[in-house]
C-alpha positions in Angstrom: 0.0 0.0 0.0 1.3 3.4 -0.9 2.0 6.0 1.8 0.6 9.5 1.7 2.0 12.6 3.4 -0.3 15.7 3.7 1.6 19.0 4.1 1.1 22.6 3.0 4.7 23.6 2.9 8.0 21.8 2.3 11.2 23.6 3.5 14.8 22.5 4.0 15.9 20.9 7.2 18.4 23.6 7.9 15.7 26.0 9.1 15.7 28.3 6.0 11.9 28.7 6.0 11.8 31.3 3.2 12.8 28.7 0.5 10.6 25.8 -0.3 7.5 24.4 -2.0 4.1 25.9 -1.0 1.2 23.6 -1.5 -1.3 25.6 0.7 -3.1 27.3 -2.2 -5.8 25.2 -3.8 -5.0 23.7 -7.2 -1.5 25.2 -7.6 2.1 24.7 -6.5 4.4 27.6 -5.7 8.2 27.3 -5.7 9.7 30.0 -3.5 13.3 31.1 -3.1 14.1 33.8 -0.5 10.4 34.3 0.1 9.8 35.2 -3.5 7.7 33.0 -5.8 9.9 31.8 -8.7 7.6 29.2 -10.3 3.8 28.7 -10.3 2.0 25.6 -11.7 -1.8 25.4 -11.7 -4.2 22.4 -12.0 -4.3 22.6 -15.8 -0.5 22.4 -16.1 0.0 26.1 -16.9 3.5 26.9 -15.6 4.8 30.4 -15.1 8.4 31.0 -14.2 10.3 34.2 -13.2 12.8 35.2 -15.8 16.0 37.2 -15.7 16.1 40.2 -13.4 13.5 38.6 -11.0 10.5 40.7 -12.2 9.4 39.5 -15.6 7.5 36.1 -15.8 7.3 33.7 -18.7 4.5 31.2 -19.4 6.3 28.0 -20.3 3.5 27.0 -22.6 3.7 30.2 -24.6 7.3 31.2 -24.0 9.1 28.2 -25.5 10.0 27.3 -29.0 7.1 25.2 -30.4 8.8 23.7 -33.4 12.2 23.8 -35.1 14.1 21.9 -37.8 17.5 21.6 -39.3 17.0 20.2 -42.8 19.2 19.3 -45.7 18.4 19.3 -49.4 15.0 17.9 -50.4 13.2 16.3 -47.6 16.2 15.3 -45.5 15.7 16.2 -41.9 18.9 16.3 -39.8 17.2 17.1 -36.5 13.9 18.6 -35.5 11.3 19.1 -32.8 7.5 18.8 -33.4 8.1 18.2 -37.1 6.1 15.2 -38.4 7.3 15.5 -42.0 8.9 17.8 -44.6 7.4 18.1 -48.1 9.4 19.3 -51.1 6.8 21.0 -53.3 9.1 21.9 -56.1 12.2 24.1 -56.6 12.8 26.1 -53.5 9.3 25.4 -52.1 9.2 23.5 -48.8 6.3 22.6 -46.4 7.0 21.8 -42.7 4.2 19.7 -41.1 3.9 19.8 -37.3 3.3 16.8 -35.1 1.3 18.9 -32.7 -0.6 21.9 -34.2 -0.1 25.5 -33.1 -2.9 27.1 -31.1 -3.5 29.6 -34.0 -1.9 30.5 -37.4 -0.4 33.8 -36.1 3.0 32.2 -35.1 6.3 33.5 -36.3 8.7 31.5 -38.5 12.3 32.4 -38.7 14.8 30.7 -41.1 18.1 30.9 -42.9 19.2 28.8 -45.9 22.5 28.1 -47.6 23.6 26.6 -50.9 27.3 26.0 -51.6 28.2 28.1 -48.6 26.3 31.1 -50.0 23.6 32.6 -47.8 20.2 33.0 -49.4 18.1 36.0 -49.4 14.5 36.4 -50.4 13.0 33.7 -48.1 9.2 34.0 -48.3 6.7 32.4 -45.9 3.4 31.4 -47.4 0.1 29.6 -46.7 0.7 29.2 -42.9 -1.9 27.1 -41.0 -2.0 25.7 -37.4 -0.6 22.4 -38.7 2.1 23.6 -41.1 4.3 26.4 -42.4 5.7 26.8 -45.9 8.9 28.5 -47.1 10.0 29.6 -50.6 13.7 30.2 -51.2 15.0 32.4 -53.9 18.4 32.7 -55.6 20.4 35.7 -54.3 19.4 38.9 -56.1 16.7 37.2 -58.3 13.1 36.3 -58.3 13.9 32.7 -59.3 13.4 30.0 -56.7 16.3 27.8 -55.8 16.9 24.6 -53.9 19.1 24.8 -50.9 21.6 22.5 -49.1 20.7 23.5 -45.5 17.8 25.2 -43.9 17.9 26.3 -40.2 
């Protein structure tokens, strides 16, 4: 049979009562350091953490990178997070399909691409939905699409 301990606060054994875990508030956990709340998690899993400087907070669900990919030519994926597949829709036209959809289609996509050690310019994002984003890559100084060796 499993044991159960019921407490409102956990502090260290050295008597430093201003640092510990506060469980007294219904449906949330507070992690405190030097009597200041540094992390809050509520019953739905929403987690807020204090950032640099001690005053700004970041929601972990909204403040972290939701997807990224390092791809090679064509549909070669070197490494990724939350990428189910990569489609090559033609010369310089790629579609990144997410494993878990975004909450809306207003997310930001940032990328850089290289071919033969020459940085590309004219990267265009198109037809973005909650489940994918598309990029189109153009040869430097032209309006002609070009395939790339690496996309970050």
